[in-house]
Each structure stands twice: as C-alpha cells, then as structure tokens.
C-alpha positions in Angstrom: -11.9 107.3 2.8 -11.0 110.3 4.9 -12.8 112.8 7.2 -12.1 116.5 7.9 -12.0 117.2 11.6 -13.9 120.5 11.5 -16.5 122.0 13.8 -19.9 120.5 13.1 -23.2 120.5 15.2 -23.0 117.7 17.8 -25.3 114.8 16.9 -25.9 111.8 14.7 -25.9 113.7 11.4 -23.4 112.7 8.9 -20.7 114.8 7.4 -19.7 114.3 3.8 -16.4 112.4 3.6 -13.9 114.1 1.4 -11.6 112.1 -0.7 -7.9 112.6 -0.2 -5.2 112.1 -2.7 -1.8 112.6 -1.2 1.5 111.4 -2.7 4.3 109.4 -1.0 6.3 112.6 -0.4 3.5 114.1 1.7 3.4 110.9 3.8 7.1 111.0 4.3 7.0 114.6 5.6 4.1 113.6 7.9 6.2 110.8 9.4 9.1 113.1 10.0 6.9 115.5 11.9 5.4 112.7 13.9 8.9 111.7 15.2 9.4 115.3 16.4 5.9 115.9 17.8 3.6 112.9 17.5 0.6 114.2 19.6 0.0 117.7 20.7 1.6 119.9 23.3 2.9 118.9 26.7 0.6 119.0 29.7 1.6 118.5 33.5 5.0 117.7 34.5 6.4 114.3 35.6 5.0 112.7 38.7 6.6 113.7 42.0 6.3 113.2 45.7 3.8 115.0 47.9 4.0 118.7 48.0 6.0 120.0 50.9 3.9 120.4 54.0 3.3 123.9 55.3 6.2 125.2 57.5 5.6 124.4 61.1 7.9 127.2 62.5 6.4 130.5 63.7 3.0 131.3 62.2 3.1 133.6 59.4 1.0 136.8 59.2 -2.5 136.4 57.8 -2.6 135.8 54.2 -3.5 138.8 52.0 -6.6 138.4 50.1 -6.4 138.4 46.3 -6.9 141.9 44.8 -10.3 142.2 43.1 -8.7 143.3 39.8 -6.3 140.4 39.8 -6.1 138.9 36.3 -7.2 135.2 36.7 -4.3 132.8 36.3 -4.2 130.6 33.1 -2.9 127.2 32.6 0.2 128.7 31.2 0.7 130.5 34.5 0.5 127.5 36.7 1.4 124.5 34.6 5.2 124.7 35.7 4.2 124.1 39.4 1.6 121.2 38.8 2.7 117.7 39.6 0.9 114.8 38.2 -1.1 112.8 40.8 -2.8 109.4 40.5 -4.6 109.3 43.9 -7.5 111.1 45.5 -6.4 114.4 47.0 -6.8 118.1 47.1 -4.6 120.4 45.0 -4.4 124.2 45.9 -2.5 126.9 43.9 -1.3 129.7 46.3 0.4 133.0 45.6 4.1 133.0 46.1 7.0 130.5 45.9 7.3 127.3 47.8 8.2 127.7 51.5 11.6 126.2 51.1 12.4 128.1 47.9 15.9 129.9 47.9 15.9 133.5 49.1 15.1 135.9 46.3 12.8 133.4 44.5 9.9 135.4 42.9 7.7 132.7 41.7 4.1 134.0 41.3 2.5 130.7 42.3 3.2 127.4 43.9 1.2 124.2 44.5 0.1 122.4 47.7 -1.3 118.9 47.8 -2.9 116.8 50.5 -4.3 113.3 50.2 -8.2 113.0 50.6 -8.2 110.2 53.2 -11.2 107.9 54.1 -13.3 110.1 56.4 -13.3 108.8 60.0 -16.3 110.9 60.9 -19.7 109.3 61.0 -22.4 110.5 58.7 -20.1 111.7 55.7 -20.1 109.3 52.9 -16.7 110.2 51.3 -13.3 111.5 52.1 -11.7 114.2 54.1 -8.8 116.6 53.6 -7.3 119.6 55.6 -5.4 122.5 54.1 -4.5 125.9 55.2 -3.5 129.3 53.9 -0.5 130.0 56.1 1.7 130.0 53.1 -0.3 132.3 51.0 -3.9 133.1 49.7 -5.4 130.1 47.9 -6.0 131.4 44.3 -7.4 127.9 42.9 -8.3 124.5 44.3 -9.3 121.3 42.8 -9.2 117.5 43.0 -6.8 114.8 42.0 -7.9 111.3 41.3 -6.8 108.0 39.7 -6.8 108.5 35.8 -9.2 105.5 35.3 -11.8 107.3 37.6 -12.0 110.7 35.9 -14.9 112.7 37.3 -17.4 114.1 34.7 -17.9 117.3 36.8 -17.6 118.7 40.3 -19.3 121.2 42.5 -18.1 123.0 45.6 -20.2 124.0 48.5 -19.3 126.0 51.6 -21.0 124.8 54.7 -23.0 127.5 56.5 -24.6 127.4 59.8 -27.7 125.1 60.5 -26.5 122.8 57.8 -27.1 125.0 54.8 -24.4 124.7 52.3 -23.6 127.5 50.0 -23.0 126.6 46.2 -19.8 128.4 45.4 -19.6 130.1 41.9 -16.5 128.7 40.1 -14.9 128.4 36.7 -12.0 126.2 35.6 -8.6 127.4 34.9 -8.8 125.7 31.6 -11.6 123.6 29.8 -9.2 120.9 28.6 -9.4 117.8 30.8 -5.5 117.4 30.8 -5.1 121.0 31.9 -7.0 122.9 34.4 -10.4 121.5 34.0 -10.3 120.1 37.6 -8.7 123.3 39.1 -11.3 125.9 40.0 -11.2 129.6 40.5 -13.7 131.3 42.7 -15.7 134.0 41.1 -18.6 136.1 42.3 -21.6 136.5 40.2 -21.1 138.6 37.1 -17.8 140.0 38.2 -14.8 139.2 36.2 -12.3 139.1 39.0 -11.6 136.0 41.1 -11.4 135.7 44.7 -9.3 133.7 47.3 -10.8 130.6 48.7 -11.6 131.8 52.3 -11.0 129.5 55.3 -14.0 127.5 56.3 -15.7 124.2 55.8 -16.5 122.9 52.3 -17.9 120.0 50.5 -16.8 118.9 47.1 -19.2 116.7 45.1 -17.8 114.8 42.1 -20.0 113.1 39.5 -18.0 110.0 38.8 -19.0 106.5 37.5 -22.6 107.5 37.5 -22.7 108.4 41.2 -21.8 111.3 43.4 -18.7 111.1 45.6 -18.0 113.6 48.2 -15.0 115.1 49.8 -15.1 117.3 53.0 -12.5 120.0 52.8 -11.4 122.0 55.8 -9.4 125.2 55.0 -7.7 126.6 58.1 -6.8 130.2 58.4 -3.3 131.6 58.6 -3.1 130.9 62.3 -4.1 127.3 61.9 -7.7 127.8 63.2 -10.9 126.7 61.5 -13.5 129.5 61.6 -17.1 128.6 62.7 -19.7 128.5 59.9 -21.6 131.7 59.5 -25.4 131.8 58.8 -26.9 133.0 55.5 -27.4 136.7 55.5 -30.8 138.1 55.1 -34.4 137.0 55.8 -37.9 138.0 55.2 -40.6 136.7 52.9 -41.7 137.5 49.3 -43.4 141.0 49.3 -44.8 140.8 45.7 -47.9 138.7 45.1 -48.4 136.7 41.9 -50.6 138.3 39.3 -52.3 135.9 36.8 -51.9 138.4 34.1 -48.1 137.9 34.1 -48.6 134.4 32.6 -50.2 135.6 29.4 -48.3 134.2 26.5 -45.9 132.0 28.5 -45.4 128.4 27.5 -46.3 125.6 29.6 -43.4 124.6 31.9 -41.1 126.1 34.6 -40.9 129.7 35.6 -39.2 131.9 38.2 -40.8 134.9 39.8 -38.2 137.7 39.9 -39.8 140.8 41.4 -42.9 141.8 39.7 -42.2 139.6 36.5 -42.2 135.9 35.6 -39.2 134.4 33.8 -39.8 131.1 31.9 -37.1 128.5 32.3 -36.5 126.2 29.5 -36.6 122.5 30.1 -38.8 119.4 29.3 -41.1 117.5 31.6 -39.8 114.0 32.4 -39.4 111.3 35.0 -38.5 112.2 38.5 -34.8 112.2 38.8 -32.4 111.8 41.8 -29.4 114.0 42.5 -27.1 112.1 40.1 -29.7 111.7 37.4 -30.4 115.4 37.4 -26.7 116.2 37.1 -26.2 113.7 34.1 -29.5 115.0 32.5 -29.2 112.3 29.8 -31.4 112.1 26.7 -30.5 108.7 25.4 -33.4 108.7 22.9 -32.8 112.1 21.5 -32.7 112.5 17.7 -31.8 116.1 17.3 -28.4 117.6 16.6 -27.8 118.3 20.3 -29.0 116.3 23.3 -32.3 117.3 24.9 -32.5 118.5 28.5 -34.9 117.7 31.4 -33.1 120.2 33.7 -33.3 124.0 33.3 -30.1 125.8 34.1 -30.4 129.4 35.1 -28.9 132.1 37.2 -31.8 133.9 39.2 -30.3 135.3 42.4 -33.5 137.2 43.2 -36.1 134.5 42.4 -38.8 134.6 45.1 -40.9 131.9 43.7 -40.5 128.8 41.5 -43.4 127.2 39.7 -44.9 125.6 36.7 -47.2 127.2 34.1 -50.1 124.7 33.3 -52.5 124.6 30.4 -55.7 126.7 30.6 -58.4 125.9 33.1 -56.2 123.2 34.9 -57.3 121.8 38.2 -54.3 121.0 40.5 -54.7 117.8 42.4 -51.4 117.9 44.1 -48.1 119.7 43.7 -44.7 119.2 45.5 -41.3 120.8 45.4 -38.3 118.6 46.3 -34.7 119.8 46.7 -32.1 117.4 45.3 -28.8 119.3 46.0 -27.0 120.2 48.1 -28.9 117.4 49.8 -32.3 115.7 49.6 -35.0 117.8 51.3 -38.8 117.5 50.9 -40.3 118.8 54.1 -38.5 122.0 55.3 -38.0 124.1 52.3 -41.3 125.3 51.1 -43.0 128.1 52.9 -46.1 128.9 50.8 -47.7 127.2 47.8 -49.9 129.2 45.5 -52.2 127.9 42.7 -54.2 129.6 40.1 -56.6 128.4 37.4 -57.7 130.6 34.5 -59.1 130.4 31.1 -55.7 131.4 29.5 -53.2 129.9 31.9 -53.0 128.1 35.2 -50.1 127.8 37.5 -48.6 126.5 40.7 -45.9 128.4 42.6 -43.6 127.8 45.6 -42.0 130.3 48.0 -39.1 129.3 50.2 -39.5 128.6 53.9 -36.3 130.5 54.8 -35.2 133.8 53.3 -37.0 135.9 50.6 -35.3 134.1 47.6 -34.6 130.6 46.5 -30.9 129.7 47.2 -28.8 128.0 44.6 -29.3 124.3 44.2 -31.1 121.7 42.2 -34.9 121.3 42.6 -37.7 119.1 41.3 -41.3 120.1 41.0 -44.0 117.5 40.5 -47.5 118.4 39.6 -50.7 116.3 39.2 -53.5 118.1 37.5 -56.5 117.7 35.2 -57.4 119.7 32.2 -59.4 119.2 29.0 -57.0 116.5 27.9 -57.5 114.4 31.0 -55.2 113.7 34.0 -51.4 114.4 34.0 -48.6 113.7 36.3 -45.3 115.5 35.3 -41.9 116.5 36.9 -39.8 119.4 36.0 -36.2 120.1 37.2 -34.3 123.3 37.6 -30.7 124.0 38.5 -30.5 127.3 40.1 -26.9 128.3 39.5 -24.7 130.4 41.9 -23.6 132.6 39.0 -23.9 133.1 35.3 -24.3 129.7 33.6 -21.1 128.4 32.3 -20.5 125.6 29.7 -20.7 122.0 30.8 -17.4 120.3 31.6 -16.1 118.5 28.4 -16.4 115.0 29.8 -20.0 115.5 30.9 -20.9 117.2 27.8 -19.5 114.4 25.7 -21.3 111.8 27.9 -24.5 113.5 27.4 -24.0 113.9 23.7 -23.0 110.4 23.1 -25.3 108.4 25.3 -27.6 107.9 22.3 -24.9 105.7 20.7 -24.5 103.3 23.5 -25.5 99.8 22.4 -23.7 100.2 19.1 -20.1 99.4 18.5 -17.3 101.8 17.3 -15.5 105.0 18.0 -16.7 108.6 18.4 -14.4 111.6 18.0 -14.9 115.1 19.5 -13.1 118.3 20.4 -13.8 121.1 22.6 -14.3 124.7 21.3 -13.7 127.5 23.7 -14.1 131.3 23.7 -12.9 134.1 25.8 -9.8 132.2 26.9 -11.6 128.9 27.3 -13.3 130.1 30.5 -16.9 131.0 29.4 -18.0 128.6 26.8 -17.3 125.1 25.7 -18.9 122.9 23.1 -18.2 119.3 22.2 -17.9 118.8 18.3 -18.4 115.4 16.7 -16.8 114.0 13.5 -19.0 111.2 12.0 -16.8 108.5 10.6 -18.5 106.1 8.3 -16.9 102.7 8.0 -16.2 101.0 4.8 -19.1 98.6 5.4 -21.6 101.4 4.7 -23.4 100.9 8.0 -25.2 104.0 9.4 -23.2 104.1 12.7 -20.5 106.8 12.7 -17.7 104.7 14.0 -14.8 102.5 13.1 -14.9 98.7 12.8 -13.1 96.8 15.7 -9.7 95.6 14.8 -6.6 94.5 16.7 -4.3 95.2 13.6 -2.2 98.3 13.0 -4.0 99.9 10.2 -6.9 102.4 9.5 -9.2 100.2 7.7 -9.3 102.8 4.9 -10.5 105.5 7.2 -8.3 108.5 8.0 -8.9 111.4 10.2 -7.5 115.0 9.7 -7.3 117.0 12.8 -6.8 116.5 16.5 -9.7 115.2 18.5 -9.5 116.1 22.3 -12.0 113.3 23.3 -12.6 109.8 22.0 -15.7 107.8 22.8 -15.8 104.0 22.7 -19.2 102.3 22.4 -20.2 98.7 22.6 -23.2 96.5 22.6 -25.3 96.1 25.8 -23.5 93.9 28.3 -20.1 94.5 26.7 -17.6 95.3 29.4 -15.6 98.4 28.1 -13.3 99.0 30.9 -10.5 99.0 31.6 -9.3 101.0 28.5 -5.8 100.1 27.3 -4.2 102.6 24.8 -1.0 102.7 22.9 0.6 104.7 20.0 0.9 102.0 17.4 2.6 104.3 14.8 5.1 105.8 14.5 6.3 104.5 18.0 5.0 101.0 18.2 7.2 100.4 21.3 6.3 103.6 23.1 4.4 101.9 25.8 0.9 102.6 27.2 -0.5 106.0 26.3 -1.6 107.7 29.5 -5.3 108.7 29.4 -8.2 109.8 31.6 -11.1 107.5 31.5 -14.6 108.3 32.4 -17.0 105.3 32.5 -20.1 104.0 34.4 -22.4 106.8 33.8 -23.8 105.3 30.7 -23.6 101.4 30.2 -21.8 100.8 27.0 -20.1 104.1 26.7 -16.5 105.1 27.8 -15.0 108.6 27.1 -11.2 109.0 27.1 -8.9 112.0 26.9 -5.2 112.3 26.8 -3.6 112.8 30.2 -0.5 114.6 29.1 -1.6 116.6 26.1 -4.6 118.8 25.0 -5.6 116.5 22.2 -4.8 113.3 20.4 -2.4 114.8 17.8 -1.1 113.6 14.6 0.2 112.2 12.4 -0.1 108.9 14.6 -2.2 105.8 15.0 -3.7 105.1 18.3 -4.8 101.7 19.5 -7.5 101.2 22.0 -8.5 97.9 23.8 -11.7 98.3 25.6 -12.2 95.6 28.3 -10.1 93.0 29.9 -11.2 89.9 28.2 -9.6 88.1 25.3 -12.5 89.1 23.2 -12.5 92.8 24.2 -13.1 95.0 21.2 -10.0 96.8 19.7 -10.0 100.0 17.8 -7.4 101.8 15.7 -7.8 105.4 15.3 -5.5 107.0 12.6 -5.2 110.8 13.1 -3.4 113.0 10.6 -2.1 110.1 8.5 -2.6 110.4 4.7 -3.7 107.4 2.8 -1.3 105.8 0.5 -1.3 107.0 -3.1 -3.5 105.1 -5.5 
C-alpha cells in the first residue's frame, strides 16, 4: 500500500491510502535520482573548530545598532558562515566579516561561538557564557547542543534590576530544526524590523528532556564592559475599576482586563502545572484532530488585571495567582484581589503589586468556589507573551501532538508548514500510515530488515516520531540510510526525548527533511531487542 504525504489536520484521523501502480522504469528513474540527491537540501557546513575569539588589540568603536528598517536575515543569508557544533554553547551572528578576514572582504555576516561552561556561581542551576559586540552588532543569537539532547523550545530573558527578568520577544531565523530554529532574532512587539541584542545580562531557558535547563549569558559592550541592569520603566496602579456588566456573555474561564474592557483568554481548566509542565502543555488523552491546551497564550501588553469568570451566583472560598516563569513566585506579585458574585456571572480578578500592568510571563490561577452544582477547585494557566503569539517550535508542536500515541508501537511522520517566509506560522502535519496487519494504530511494524513491509510514503517528512510501549527504552536512536546507500554510515539526526515517556521525535541534522527516494532505518534503544523501523520515502512499490 502507499500513502500520499499531503497536508492533513494533525490528529489520529486516518487518511485514505491510495494504491500506486508504478512500473519498473519509474523505479529505475527514482534510483538514479536517489544517487544524485538522496535526501533533501544541504544544511549547515562541516564541523570546524571554535570561532575565532574577538581581537584583543585596540578596542573598536562602539558597534552601530541595526537600522530599524533592516530586512531580517534568512537562513540563506547566514548558512555559509554557520559551523556545526555538538556541544553546549552560544552562537551569535554579527554584521560584517570575521576579524581576521582579508582586507576588502565585504561579507555581510559572520559567526561567533563560545562554550557554555558549567556555571561556577552559586545559585544558578545551569551554564554560563560570555560574549561581546566589539566585532559588530549582534543580529541573532542562539544555542548549540549535543544532537541527542535537542531542546523542544527556548526562551530568552533579560535581567532587570531587583531580579525582574524581561521576556524578550523573538522569532527564529527559520522554523526548520536543521536550519535556524535555534537561532533567534530580536523583534519588538508588532514591529516587522529586528533589533540588535543589546549588551547586558540574559538568561536562556531551554525545554529539554522534560525539564528546564538554563544558561546565563553576559553580553559585554564594545569596550568590554558589562552594563548594570536597568529597572523596569513605569509604575502606578490600575485606574479603571471592574464593572460587572463587562462580563455579560463571556464564557467561564480566563480573562484579562485591558482598559475598560474584558478580553476572554481561551484555555481549559486542569491540574496545577509547574513551569516545565505549563511549557509542555500536554494533552495525552485528547481525541480531537489537534491537541487540547490547558495554557492560554496571548499578547496583552496593557493587561491591568488577570482573572477568571465563574458560573452565576458563585461564592469564592479562596483564590490565588502564582507566577511560574520567569521564576516561581507566590507572595510578592499580587497587589489587589477583587471578587464579584452576580446572577449572570461571577468573577475573581488580580492586579499586579508592581506597575500598572502584568508583565510577560507564565501564571497559574487557582480558584475554589461553590455554586448551584456544588464545590469546585480548578486551575487555569496563562502565558502572557512579550509580543504577537508565534507558532510553536516544530519539535515542541510534534511532541504535544503525538503524546497521545505514547504506549503504542510504530512510526509517526510529520512536516512543518510555514507562511510569510517561515517566520510567523508553523503547523505540524501528520500522515497516518496503516500497517498491513490492519491495526488501528497509524504506524509501521517493527523490523530490522531492509524493506518497506508493503508500505510506501510519497513526500518528504521533516519529523519522524518513534513510539513504544510503556517501559520501552527508546533512546539512543541509531539511524542509517538503508537504500540506496547501505554503507553510507550513520545518518546524523537531532533527537528530542524524555518529555513524554514512550515518545522520541527525530529530525535530520543536515537537511530540511527526510527526502527520497530512500529507505531509512531506525533502531530505538540500545538493547538487543530494541525495536527497529524501516521508513521508505519516495520509493515506488514493485509492479504487480
């Protein structure tokens, strides 16, 4: 049987499998193409040594800030200066050629890289790195890591005075994991232009292996100095009181007060989550075409209150707002709590203790109340973004979408769909593959042999998910091209595991997708009985 690799709604729904009747001549042409280009376009260049350290001669003049109308660099603009790295570190892209470039060189960008060493400072659970802008304005910065520890997502915070980090609004250079997904541009709200990464203290949070890892980043200025953190601008208290009439017609759930209006925030009440759990936002029991969400994501830069709309005539017994990120805080962030009980709608609302508006971060609101249906205890979560809500990173989106399949056994195939140059929207698409056994699970039967088991895939998946029964160790993942280059050696891949037991998501390290025609072999786990999978991409079945 065969499957067309076409965009479909993500979820467990089946797609009709089209029969394919292709002659021997077509197979021969496919094999010739495979020899020339077996799997997609080329990604980062070969591995090299560390990038040259900044020149230590006379200090250069202060770097010039990036013009506000600068067209954001694309992967095509920077790929030639990117070196492959397999260790934890910080990569920066600066304007201008390398310091040791020959006179007259007019390269637009160059790369700097420093290792993220174990942090010698007490109280910081992670790594530390120091870079500077003496060689040019920093256009983009990101992280490098061992390929088998690929992060699902990352956030960057700038440290403000009085331990108040500012969530920096970013977008990736490219949404494809093998390209610029871990290299971030700094944007500002709804502005299309990007801005340089200013000197200061930053904290990079990485969601990897089901936990959050942190890197402290120090960016020195062109003179080699580290500027002192500046406090948040602005102060004051909310000046507009809540009006119960604003809640007419609103659904039960989260809201934000923005001036004299109440904006509903879509999410579902669920269990109280920690910082990592809220970032993952898993819905393993979901049955819809897309995973459900327990965390609202919204850009509300002028939100003066956060709260929950309750059923009519509710009596609030207790209510608490907890901040999960940038750090856990339950005592210093709420300045005022307001409750209301009415025949049409009741509510509870919180105003911030510092400043007039709620700052970007992740918050949890837990309310215990009684109404006509009895006593209730629910928690809602909201992620106040620092800018317009962008699509999820591909590996995180795939992990959320495929969590429901953990515990089964087989292979999931997905691709990323991007719009506006791959910077504004990304969606994971799924191709359900039904094995010959006729089972309901959309995967392939485990096999160690070269062959497709009668199942063929047309198209080029960008992500592959491997799932196994509970307790099955699916890492490390070994991968090879079985056909047409059976002796090609290991296939370099990025591996994201640990967030969901029984699920591993892999992506090619050197290309944008698993291209074809080719057969890819995966061995998930290190034991002799580790499950093996063969994925045949772009190979036509034999005639007859």
